[in-house]
C-alpha positions as CSV (number, residue, x, y, z in Angstrom):
1,M,-15.4,25.5,-18.7
2,L,-15.2,29.0,-17.4
3,P,-11.7,30.0,-16.0
4,P,-11.8,30.2,-12.2
5,E,-11.6,34.0,-12.1
6,A,-14.7,34.2,-14.2
7,A,-16.8,31.5,-12.5
8,P,-19.9,33.2,-11.2
9,C,-19.9,33.3,-7.3
10,L,-18.3,29.9,-6.7
11,D,-15.6,31.5,-4.5
12,D,-17.8,34.0,-2.9
13,P,-19.5,33.3,0.5
14,S,-21.7,36.3,-0.2
15,A,-23.4,34.2,-2.8
16,A,-25.6,32.7,-0.1
17,T,-29.2,33.2,-1.2
18,P,-31.7,34.9,1.0
19,L,-34.5,32.9,2.7
20,E,-37.7,33.4,0.8
21,T,-41.2,33.9,1.9
22,V,-44.0,34.1,-0.6
23,V,-43.2,32.8,-4.1
24,A,-46.8,32.9,-5.4
25,P,-50.1,34.1,-4.0
26,G,-51.5,31.9,-1.3
27,H,-48.2,30.4,-0.3
28,A,-47.3,30.3,3.4
29,T,-44.4,32.2,5.0
30,L,-41.5,30.8,6.9
31,T,-42.5,32.7,10.1
32,S,-45.2,34.9,11.5
33,D,-42.8,36.8,13.8
34,P,-43.0,40.5,12.7
35,T,-39.4,41.2,13.7
36,L,-38.1,38.3,11.7
37,L,-40.3,39.3,8.7
38,R,-38.9,42.8,8.8
39,A,-35.3,41.4,9.0
40,H,-36.0,39.0,6.2
41,D,-37.3,41.9,4.0
42,L,-34.1,43.9,4.7
43,V,-31.9,40.9,3.7
44,R,-33.9,40.5,0.5
45,R,-33.5,44.2,-0.3
46,G,-29.7,43.9,0.3
47,R,-29.7,46.1,3.4
48,I,-27.4,43.7,5.3
49,R,-26.2,46.1,7.9
50,E,-29.7,47.1,9.0
51,A,-30.8,43.5,8.9
52,L,-27.9,42.3,11.1
53,A,-28.6,45.0,13.7
54,Q,-32.2,44.0,13.9
55,L,-31.4,40.3,14.1
56,D,-28.9,40.9,16.9
57,D,-31.6,42.9,18.8
58,A,-34.0,40.0,18.3
59,A,-31.5,37.5,19.6
60,Q,-30.9,39.7,22.7
61,S,-34.6,40.1,23.5
62,A,-35.4,36.4,22.7
63,T,-38.3,37.3,20.5
64,A,-38.0,34.0,18.6
65,A,-38.5,31.3,21.2
66,A,-40.3,28.6,19.2
67,D,-38.1,26.1,17.3
68,R,-39.2,27.4,13.9
69,E,-38.6,31.0,14.7
70,R,-35.3,30.2,16.3
71,A,-34.2,28.4,13.2
72,V,-35.2,31.4,11.0
73,L,-33.4,33.8,13.3
74,V,-30.2,31.8,13.3
75,A,-30.4,31.1,9.6
76,L,-30.8,34.8,8.7
77,S,-28.1,35.8,11.1
78,M,-25.7,33.3,9.6
79,E,-26.6,34.5,6.1
80,C,-25.8,38.1,7.0
81,R,-22.5,37.1,8.5
82,L,-21.5,35.0,5.6
83,A,-22.3,37.9,3.3
84,R,-19.9,40.0,5.3
85,G,-17.2,37.4,5.4
86,D,-17.6,36.6,9.1
87,V,-17.4,32.9,8.6
88,G,-16.2,32.3,12.2
89,D,-19.2,34.0,13.6
90,A,-21.5,32.1,11.3
91,L,-19.8,28.8,12.3
92,A,-20.4,29.6,16.0
93,L,-24.0,30.4,15.4
94,S,-24.5,27.2,13.5
95,T,-24.2,25.1,16.7
96,D,-27.6,26.5,17.7
97,L,-29.1,24.6,14.7
98,T,-27.7,21.2,15.7
99,P,-30.8,20.1,17.8
100,L,-33.1,21.4,15.0
101,L,-31.6,19.3,12.2
102,D,-33.6,16.3,13.2
103,L,-36.9,18.1,13.4
104,P,-39.5,17.5,10.6
105,G,-40.9,19.9,8.1
106,V,-40.0,23.6,7.7
107,T,-38.0,23.9,11.0
108,G,-35.6,21.1,10.0
109,A,-35.5,22.4,6.4
110,V,-34.4,25.8,7.5
111,A,-31.7,24.4,9.8
112,H,-30.3,22.2,6.9
113,F,-30.5,25.1,4.5
114,A,-28.4,27.3,6.7
115,R,-25.9,24.5,7.3
116,G,-25.8,24.0,3.5
117,E,-24.9,27.6,2.9
118,L,-22.2,27.5,5.5
119,A,-20.7,24.3,4.1
120,S,-20.7,26.0,0.6
121,A,-18.9,29.0,2.1
122,L,-16.3,26.8,3.7
123,G,-15.6,25.1,0.4
124,E,-17.3,21.8,1.3
125,P,-19.6,21.2,-1.7
126,E,-20.4,17.6,-1.0
127,L,-21.5,18.4,2.6
128,A,-23.4,21.4,1.2
129,A,-25.2,19.3,-1.4
130,G,-26.2,16.8,1.3
131,H,-27.8,19.4,3.5
132,L,-29.6,21.1,0.6
133,M,-31.0,17.9,-0.8
134,R,-32.3,17.1,2.7
135,V,-34.1,20.4,2.6
136,G,-36.0,19.2,-0.5
137,E,-36.8,15.9,1.2
138,L,-38.2,17.7,4.3
139,L,-40.3,20.1,2.2
140,A,-41.6,17.4,-0.2
141,A,-44.8,16.8,1.8
142,E,-45.3,20.5,2.7
143,G,-47.3,21.5,-0.3
144,P,-46.9,25.2,-1.2
145,E,-44.3,25.6,1.6
146,A,-42.0,23.5,-0.6
147,L,-41.2,26.8,-2.4
148,L,-40.2,28.7,0.8
149,L,-36.5,27.9,0.5
150,P,-34.5,28.5,-2.7
151,W,-32.5,25.3,-2.0
152,R,-32.3,24.4,-5.7
153,A,-30.4,27.5,-6.7
154,V,-27.8,27.0,-3.9
155,A,-27.6,23.3,-4.5
156,A,-26.9,24.0,-8.2
157,L,-23.7,25.9,-7.3
158,A,-22.6,23.1,-5.0
159,T,-23.2,20.4,-7.6
160,I,-21.1,22.5,-10.1
161,R,-18.2,22.2,-7.8
162,L,-18.8,18.5,-7.7
163,G,-18.5,18.4,-11.5
164,Q,-22.2,17.6,-11.9
165,R,-23.3,20.4,-14.3
166,R,-26.2,18.5,-15.8
167,G,-27.7,18.1,-12.4
168,A,-27.0,21.7,-11.6
169,V,-28.9,22.8,-14.8
170,A,-31.8,20.6,-13.8
171,L,-32.0,22.2,-10.4
172,G,-31.8,25.7,-11.8
173,R,-34.5,25.0,-14.4
174,E,-36.8,23.5,-11.8
175,Q,-36.5,26.6,-9.6
176,L,-37.2,28.8,-12.6
177,R,-40.3,26.9,-13.3
178,L,-41.5,27.1,-9.7
179,A,-40.8,30.8,-9.5
180,Q,-43.7,31.3,-11.8
181,G,-42.4,34.6,-13.1
182,A,-41.7,36.2,-9.6
183,P,-38.8,38.6,-10.2
184,Y,-36.5,37.8,-7.3
185,E,-36.9,34.1,-7.4
186,S,-36.6,34.0,-11.2
187,A,-33.4,36.0,-11.0
188,Q,-31.9,33.6,-8.5
189,A,-32.7,30.7,-10.8
190,L,-31.3,32.4,-13.9
191,R,-28.1,33.3,-12.0
192,A,-27.7,29.6,-11.1
193,L,-28.3,28.6,-14.7
194,A,-25.7,31.0,-16.0
195,A,-23.2,29.4,-13.7
196,A,-24.2,25.8,-14.5
197,D,-25.0,25.7,-18.3
198,A,-21.7,25.7,-20.2
199,T,-23.6,25.2,-23.5
200,G,-25.9,28.2,-23.1
201,D,-25.4,31.9,-23.6
202,R,-24.4,32.9,-20.1
203,I,-24.2,36.6,-20.9
204,A,-27.8,36.6,-22.2
205,T,-29.0,34.6,-19.2
206,L,-27.5,37.1,-16.8
207,R,-28.9,40.0,-18.7
208,R,-32.3,38.4,-18.5
209,A,-31.8,37.9,-14.7
210,R,-30.9,41.6,-14.4
211,E,-33.9,42.6,-16.5
212,V,-36.4,40.8,-14.3
213,L,-35.0,42.6,-11.2
214,A,-35.4,46.0,-12.9
215,D,-38.3,47.0,-10.7
216,T,-37.3,45.1,-7.6
217,E,-35.2,46.4,-4.7
218,A,-32.7,43.6,-4.4
219,R,-29.3,45.4,-4.3
220,R,-27.2,42.5,-3.2
221,L,-28.6,40.0,-5.7
222,A,-28.3,42.7,-8.4
223,A,-24.7,43.4,-7.4
224,Q,-23.9,39.7,-7.5
225,I,-25.4,39.3,-11.0
226,D,-23.6,42.4,-12.2
227,T,-20.3,41.0,-11.0
228,D,-21.0,37.7,-12.7
229,L,-21.8,39.5,-15.9
230,A,-18.7,41.7,-15.7
231,S,-16.5,38.6,-15.3
232,L,-17.9,37.3,-18.6
233,L,-17.7,40.6,-20.4
234,M,-14.0,40.8,-19.5
235,L,-13.3,37.8,-21.6
236,Q,-14.5,39.6,-24.7
237,S,-12.1,41.7,-26.7
238,S,-14.2,44.8,-27.4
239,A,-14.0,48.2,-25.9
240,A,-17.7,48.3,-25.4
241,A,-17.7,45.1,-23.4
242,S,-14.8,46.4,-21.2
243,A,-16.5,49.6,-20.6
244,E,-19.7,47.9,-19.5
245,A,-17.8,45.5,-17.3
246,L,-16.0,48.4,-15.6
247,R,-19.3,50.2,-15.0
248,L,-20.9,47.1,-13.5
249,L,-17.9,46.5,-11.2
250,R,-17.8,50.0,-10.0
251,S,-21.5,49.9,-9.1
252,A,-21.1,46.6,-7.3
253,E,-18.0,48.0,-5.6
254,V,-19.9,51.0,-4.1
255,Y,-22.7,48.8,-2.8
256,A,-20.4,46.1,-1.3
257,G,-18.3,48.7,0.4
258,A,-21.3,50.5,1.9
259,Q,-22.7,47.2,3.3
260,D,-19.3,45.9,4.4
261,L,-19.7,42.8,2.2
262,W,-16.0,41.7,2.2
263,P,-16.3,38.6,0.0
264,L,-18.2,40.4,-2.7
265,R,-15.9,43.4,-2.4
266,T,-12.8,41.2,-2.7
267,R,-14.2,39.5,-5.8
268,V,-15.0,42.8,-7.4
269,R,-11.5,44.2,-6.6
270,R,-9.9,41.1,-8.1
271,F,-11.7,41.7,-11.4
272,L,-10.8,45.4,-11.3
273,V,-7.1,44.6,-10.9
274,L,-7.3,42.1,-13.8
275,M,-8.7,45.0,-15.9
276,G,-5.8,47.2,-14.9
277,E,-8.0,49.4,-12.8
278,T,-7.4,50.7,-9.3
279,P,-10.0,49.6,-6.7
280,S,-11.7,52.5,-5.0
281,R,-11.5,53.0,-1.3
282,V,-14.6,52.0,0.6
283,R,-16.2,53.3,3.8
284,E,-13.9,51.9,6.4
285,E,-10.8,52.6,4.5
286,A,-11.9,56.2,3.7
287,L,-13.0,57.0,7.3
288,A,-9.7,55.6,8.7
289,L,-7.8,58.3,6.8
290,L,-9.8,61.1,8.4
291,T,-9.4,62.8,11.8
292,K,-12.4,62.7,14.2
293,A,-13.5,66.2,13.3
294,E,-13.1,65.5,9.5
295,R,-15.1,62.2,9.9
296,R,-18.0,64.0,11.6
297,V,-18.2,66.7,8.9
298,A,-17.9,64.1,6.1
299,L,-20.7,61.9,7.5
300,L,-23.0,64.9,7.8
301,A,-22.1,66.2,4.3
302,A,-22.9,62.7,2.9
303,T,-26.4,63.0,4.3
304,G,-27.1,66.0,2.1
305,L,-26.7,68.8,4.7
306,T,-25.4,72.1,3.5
307,N,-22.2,73.6,5.0
308,R,-24.3,76.0,7.1
309,Q,-26.5,73.2,8.4
310,I,-23.4,71.2,9.3
311,A,-22.0,74.2,11.1
312,E,-25.2,74.7,13.1
313,R,-25.3,71.0,14.0
314,L,-21.7,70.9,15.2
315,T,-21.7,74.5,16.7
316,V,-18.8,75.6,14.6
317,T,-18.3,78.2,11.9
318,V,-19.1,77.7,8.2
319,K,-15.5,78.4,7.5
320,A,-14.4,75.6,9.8
321,V,-16.7,73.2,7.9
322,E,-15.3,74.3,4.6
323,W,-11.8,73.8,5.9
324,H,-12.5,70.3,7.1
325,L,-14.2,69.4,3.8
326,S,-11.3,70.6,1.8
327,H,-9.0,68.2,3.8
328,V,-11.6,65.4,3.3
329,Y,-11.6,65.9,-0.4
330,R,-7.9,66.0,-0.6
331,K,-7.3,62.9,1.5
332,L,-10.0,60.9,-0.3
333,E,-9.0,62.2,-3.7
334,L,-12.5,63.5,-4.4
335,R,-13.7,66.4,-6.4
336,S,-17.3,66.7,-5.4
337,R,-19.9,66.2,-2.7
338,A,-21.6,63.6,-4.9
339,G,-18.4,61.5,-4.8
340,L,-18.3,61.8,-1.0
341,T,-21.9,60.5,-0.7
342,L,-21.1,57.5,-2.9
343,L,-17.9,56.7,-1.0
344,V,-19.0,57.3,2.6
345,E,-22.7,56.4,2.4
346,P,-23.9,57.2,5.9
347,D,-25.8,54.7,8.1
């Protein structure tokens, strides 16, 4: 069995898997609401901050009035908050799903899926597995729509915690079969299999997951897989493995910091400390060190504007911009504008 510090994503609420739409040509979608479809796409791409803003706007304007759209809106909102570690907010939102749990078909399935992810984040694998298996039951008679929700991948992680690895492997393999080669869905299944199959080559499975995502924008899933892979490479005693693990962790660290994904960021930092490395500052920590004027200049510089363009935008002299940037670089221990862009990553 993998040591706890290396177990892929089992202690990470950000492991919640995005709601899926089309798994294969001709399959139906969870919703026809254009706002929710855009938000779903942002979640899938790993752009959690943008997705959450859009979902909050949708909730305020009540664009999702039907039960099914309401379920999707709440489920996506909960997922974003779990990814950011806002478990209390996700728990509060989950009460909106209570009257939807008894509904048939996709609406009830979405409600149980979201409750299952919440239970997993709260460390209640038995409750999580119950909700997720109910998803399968509700979708069993839905034909192609049975593939809309990746409940098997999430349930696999819950059953691992229950000590049922054989069942977890079966769930992961079934999702991989149903994915029919679709990159995102296949990577989800492979990640679950890497966590579940103690007899397989977990590193090879995760590398395969990363390969199938190569041409797909899925930054959150990619960062999660990279962190899982790094945790396994750390157990090897070669310089090459350590170097690769560090590179993967630094990449995931930048992404998690830019999107405010505290659970993933905390997990990455824990592995960096185990490697004897110092975790980098991330957006909030970096900006907190700067004065208001330095923060304005840093954010504009991170967008790619030249010093002269920044000066014109702020109606100050170029020399003043240079002076502020020199303080920014010193405070943040940076040597280049490229480093500033990676650290601050503007909205």
